[in-house]
C-alpha positions as CSV (number, residue, x, y, z in Angstrom):
1,M,-21.6,13.2,-55.0
2,M,-17.9,13.2,-55.5
3,T,-17.5,16.3,-53.2
4,R,-19.7,14.6,-50.5
5,S,-17.7,11.3,-50.8
6,I,-14.4,13.2,-50.3
7,A,-15.8,15.0,-47.3
8,I,-17.0,11.7,-45.7
9,I,-13.6,10.1,-46.3
10,S,-11.8,13.1,-44.9
11,T,-13.9,13.0,-41.8
12,L,-13.3,9.3,-41.3
13,L,-9.6,9.8,-41.7
14,L,-9.6,12.5,-39.1
15,L,-11.5,10.3,-36.7
16,L,-9.1,7.5,-37.2
17,I,-6.1,9.7,-36.7
18,S,-7.7,11.2,-33.5
19,T,-8.5,7.8,-32.2
20,A,-5.0,6.5,-32.8
21,A,-3.5,9.6,-31.2
22,Q,-5.6,8.9,-28.0
23,K,-4.4,5.3,-27.7
24,P,-2.2,5.1,-24.6
25,Q,1.4,3.9,-25.0
26,S,0.9,1.6,-22.1
27,S,-1.6,-0.6,-24.0
28,S,1.4,-2.6,-25.3
29,A,4.2,-1.2,-23.2
30,L,3.6,-3.6,-20.3
31,K,3.9,-6.5,-22.7
32,E,7.1,-5.1,-24.2
33,M,8.6,-4.5,-20.8
34,V,7.9,-7.9,-19.4
35,E,9.2,-9.6,-22.6
36,T,12.3,-7.5,-22.2
37,E,12.8,-8.8,-18.7
38,Q,12.3,-12.4,-20.0
39,A,14.9,-11.8,-22.8
40,F,17.2,-10.4,-20.1
41,S,16.9,-13.7,-18.2
42,K,17.4,-15.8,-21.3
43,A,20.5,-13.8,-22.2
44,A,21.9,-14.6,-18.8
45,E,21.4,-18.3,-19.5
46,V,22.9,-18.2,-23.0
47,K,25.7,-15.5,-22.7
48,G,26.3,-15.4,-18.9
49,T,25.1,-13.1,-16.2
50,R,27.7,-10.4,-16.7
51,Q,27.1,-10.0,-20.4
52,A,23.4,-10.0,-20.0
53,F,23.6,-7.2,-17.4
54,M,25.9,-5.2,-19.6
55,E,23.4,-5.5,-22.5
56,F,20.2,-4.6,-20.6
57,I,21.3,-1.9,-18.1
58,A,20.9,1.7,-18.9
59,D,24.0,3.9,-19.1
60,D,23.0,5.5,-15.8
61,G,21.6,2.3,-14.3
62,L,22.3,1.5,-10.7
63,L,23.5,-1.7,-9.1
64,F,24.1,-2.2,-5.4
65,R,27.7,-3.4,-4.7
66,P,26.9,-3.0,-1.8
67,R,25.8,0.6,-2.1
68,A,24.3,2.2,-5.2
69,V,26.9,2.5,-8.0
70,N,26.8,3.1,-11.7
71,G,26.4,-0.5,-12.9
72,K,28.3,-0.4,-16.2
73,K,31.3,1.4,-14.6
74,W,31.4,-1.1,-11.8
75,M,31.2,-4.1,-14.0
76,N,34.0,-2.7,-16.3
77,E,36.2,-2.1,-13.2
78,H,35.5,-5.5,-11.7
79,P,36.0,-8.3,-14.3
80,V,34.8,-11.8,-13.5
81,P,37.7,-13.9,-12.1
82,A,38.7,-16.9,-14.2
83,S,37.0,-20.1,-13.1
84,D,36.3,-23.6,-14.3
85,K,32.7,-23.1,-13.3
86,R,29.9,-21.1,-15.0
87,P,27.5,-19.7,-12.4
88,L,23.9,-19.3,-13.5
89,L,21.5,-16.7,-12.2
90,A,18.0,-17.5,-13.4
91,W,14.8,-15.5,-12.9
92,Q,11.3,-14.8,-14.3
93,P,8.9,-11.9,-13.8
94,A,5.6,-12.8,-12.1
95,F,4.2,-9.4,-11.5
96,A,4.6,-5.9,-13.0
97,G,3.3,-2.4,-13.1
98,I,3.7,0.4,-15.6
99,A,2.9,4.1,-15.9
100,D,0.1,5.4,-18.1
101,A,2.7,7.1,-20.2
102,G,4.4,3.8,-20.9
103,D,7.8,5.2,-20.1
104,L,8.5,3.8,-16.6
105,G,7.6,0.5,-15.0
106,F,8.8,-2.4,-12.8
107,T,8.9,-6.1,-12.8
108,T,9.4,-8.6,-9.9
109,G,9.5,-12.3,-9.4
110,P,11.6,-15.2,-8.1
111,W,15.3,-15.9,-8.8
112,E,17.5,-18.9,-8.3
113,F,21.3,-19.2,-8.4
114,K,23.4,-22.2,-9.3
115,D,27.2,-22.2,-8.5
116,D,27.6,-24.0,-11.9
117,I,25.1,-24.3,-14.7
118,K,25.5,-28.1,-14.6
119,D,24.4,-28.3,-11.0
120,V,21.1,-30.1,-10.4
121,S,19.8,-27.9,-7.6
122,P,20.2,-24.2,-6.9
123,S,22.2,-23.0,-4.0
124,G,20.3,-19.7,-3.5
125,F,16.8,-18.3,-3.8
126,G,15.1,-14.9,-3.6
127,H,13.0,-12.3,-5.3
128,F,14.2,-9.4,-7.6
129,V,12.7,-6.0,-8.3
130,T,13.8,-4.3,-11.5
131,L,12.9,-0.7,-12.5
132,W,12.7,-0.2,-16.3
133,K,12.7,3.0,-18.3
134,K,12.1,3.5,-22.0
135,Q,15.1,5.0,-23.7
136,N,15.3,7.6,-26.5
137,D,15.5,4.8,-29.1
138,S,12.3,3.2,-27.6
139,S,14.2,0.3,-26.1
140,W,13.7,-0.7,-22.5
141,K,16.7,-0.6,-20.2
142,F,16.8,-1.2,-16.5
143,V,17.8,1.7,-14.3
144,L,17.8,0.0,-10.9
145,D,18.0,-3.6,-9.7
146,L,17.5,-4.7,-6.1
147,G,16.2,-7.8,-4.4
148,I,16.1,-10.1,-1.4
149,S,17.3,-13.6,-0.6
150,H,15.2,-16.2,1.2
151,P,16.1,-19.8,2.2
152,Q,13.6,-21.7,0.0
153,S,12.4,-21.8,-3.6
154,A,9.3,-19.8,-4.5
155,G,8.3,-22.4,-7.0
156,P,9.2,-23.1,-10.7
157,L,10.3,-20.3,-12.9
158,T,7.4,-20.2,-15.3
159,I,7.1,-18.0,-18.3
160,W,4.4,-15.3,-18.0
161,K,2.4,-14.8,-21.1
162,V,1.3,-11.2,-21.0
163,E,-1.7,-9.9,-23.0
164,K,-2.0,-6.3,-24.1
165,Q,-3.7,-4.0,-21.6
166,T,-7.0,-2.4,-22.1
167,Q,-6.9,1.2,-23.2
168,R,-6.4,3.8,-20.6
169,K,-7.0,7.6,-20.6
170,P,-4.4,9.6,-22.5
171,A,-1.4,10.3,-20.3
172,K,-0.7,13.9,-19.3
173,T,2.8,15.2,-19.3
174,V,4.4,16.9,-16.3
175,N,7.7,18.4,-15.3
176,I,9.6,15.3,-14.2
177,T,12.1,17.2,-12.1
178,K,9.4,18.9,-10.1
179,A,7.4,15.8,-9.8
180,A,10.4,13.9,-8.5
181,E,10.9,16.6,-5.8
182,V,7.3,16.1,-4.7
183,L,7.7,12.4,-4.5
184,I,11.0,12.5,-2.5
185,A,9.3,14.9,-0.1
186,R,6.6,12.3,0.3
187,D,9.2,9.6,0.9
188,R,10.8,11.7,3.6
189,S,7.5,12.2,5.3
190,Y,7.1,8.5,5.4
191,A,10.6,8.2,6.9
192,S,9.7,10.7,9.6
193,L,6.7,8.7,10.8
194,A,8.6,5.4,10.4
195,A,11.2,6.6,12.9
196,Q,8.4,6.7,15.4
197,S,6.4,3.6,14.3
198,H,7.4,1.6,11.2
199,S,4.1,-0.3,11.1
200,K,1.9,2.8,11.5
201,A,3.9,4.6,8.7
202,F,3.2,1.6,6.4
203,L,-0.5,1.5,7.2
204,K,-0.7,5.2,6.4
205,Y,1.4,5.5,3.3
206,A,1.0,2.1,1.6
207,A,-1.6,1.0,-1.0
208,P,-4.1,-1.7,0.0
209,D,-2.4,-4.2,-2.3
210,A,1.2,-3.1,-1.4
211,R,4.0,-5.6,-1.5
212,L,6.7,-5.7,1.2
213,Y,10.1,-7.5,0.6
214,L,12.1,-8.2,3.7
215,P,15.3,-10.3,3.8
216,N,14.9,-14.1,4.5
217,N,11.1,-13.9,3.9
218,F,8.8,-14.5,1.0
219,P,7.2,-11.3,-0.1
220,F,4.3,-10.1,2.0
221,I,1.3,-9.0,-0.1
222,G,-1.3,-6.5,1.3
223,R,-1.0,-3.5,3.4
224,A,-2.3,-5.0,6.7
225,P,-0.3,-8.3,6.5
226,S,2.8,-6.3,5.6
227,A,2.3,-3.8,8.5
228,A,1.8,-6.7,10.9
229,V,5.3,-8.0,10.5
230,L,6.9,-4.5,11.0
231,P,7.7,-3.6,14.6
232,M,5.3,-1.2,16.3
233,N,8.2,0.4,18.2
234,G,11.9,0.8,17.4
235,V,13.7,3.3,15.3
236,M,14.2,3.1,11.5
237,R,16.2,5.9,9.9
238,Y,15.8,6.3,6.2
239,Q,17.9,8.6,4.1
240,A,16.5,9.3,0.6
241,I,19.0,9.6,-2.2
242,A,17.1,10.0,-5.4
243,A,13.7,9.7,-7.1
244,D,12.3,9.5,-10.6
245,V,8.7,9.8,-11.9
246,S,6.9,8.9,-15.1
247,R,5.9,11.7,-17.6
248,S,2.3,10.9,-16.6
249,D,3.1,11.5,-12.9
250,D,1.3,8.3,-11.8
251,L,4.2,6.0,-11.1
252,G,7.6,6.7,-9.6
253,Y,10.3,5.4,-7.2
254,T,12.6,6.5,-4.5
255,H,15.7,4.8,-3.2
256,G,18.2,5.4,-0.4
257,T,19.8,4.0,2.6
258,Y,18.5,3.0,6.1
259,E,19.7,2.2,9.6
260,E,17.8,0.3,12.2
261,V,18.9,1.4,15.6
262,S,18.1,0.3,19.1
263,A,15.2,2.0,20.8
264,E,17.0,2.0,24.1
265,D,20.3,3.2,22.7
266,Q,19.9,5.0,19.4
267,T,23.7,5.2,19.0
268,K,23.7,1.4,18.5
269,V,23.1,0.4,14.9
270,I,21.4,-3.0,14.6
271,K,21.2,-3.2,10.8
272,R,21.9,-1.0,7.8
273,G,21.2,-1.3,4.1
274,N,19.6,0.0,1.0
275,Y,15.9,0.5,0.2
276,L,13.7,0.9,-2.8
277,R,10.1,2.1,-2.8
278,I,7.8,2.1,-5.8
279,W,5.0,4.6,-5.6
280,K,1.7,4.8,-7.5
281,K,-0.6,7.8,-7.4
282,Q,-4.1,6.9,-6.4
283,Q,-6.8,9.5,-6.3
284,G,-4.1,12.1,-6.5
285,I,-2.0,10.7,-3.5
286,W,1.3,8.9,-3.8
287,Q,1.0,5.5,-2.1
288,I,3.7,2.7,-1.8
289,V,3.0,-0.3,-4.0
290,L,6.3,-2.1,-3.4
291,D,8.9,-1.7,-0.6
292,V,12.1,-3.6,-0.6
293,T,15.0,-3.5,2.0
294,N,18.3,-5.1,1.4
295,P,20.9,-5.2,4.2
296,V,24.6,-4.7,3.7
297,P,27.3,-6.3,5.8
């Protein structure tokens, strides 16, 4: 009986260990990531925007000033001028996505800016997009931050209470460098078609529930509504700079620069700026789930 009991207990322990090993990291990673974004926003309120950014940005994290630069280096080289006012940048995540491996994800939502924390009303509004990556110490740090401005408030900055996700399949592990090369090639294929027809490119490469962020507009949600606001003709020139992909090869992003040139005279630049695309692999194909363009002067 004793031998049988030991065998049963050993079997149960092995089953428990096996079950625990199969639990995906993303079952709680989304909650952790969103709560990190919320703590980031709270730190900006309590400690000031600059200090909050220094605390939550990764060592290799990018800011756009106006082009992509190493965020920590730029902030160290550009101290905040003395002022009798204390500006306040406030924001809250309202939507997020995360890789099955629980190592890469993004958050997005509305932001508001006050010239001074004591001001009654904000002077600026917009939507942010933040890319988060889990670090070696298991903390979340953001690796890229880009957004848009629009003239009106998107509503109150409410706190999102995130529940743990349901379990997913165990995440596979891939060669991230090679996976990123595949994704950036996909981005360049999109750019090639967008140079002929921006809307057709979006219809072909975007997911059905894709989000499109254009300056001076609220976010467009859905592939068809987003494509409808993009010009059928005209020339968009995208230049990819870099890409990164999750270990599970199901979520990644690309970023780079763009120029919008006249269809009649392609030497005439109408607009230029930075872009960020977040991609999700669906049925083995990379599709755009969020696209944001931010112009530079």
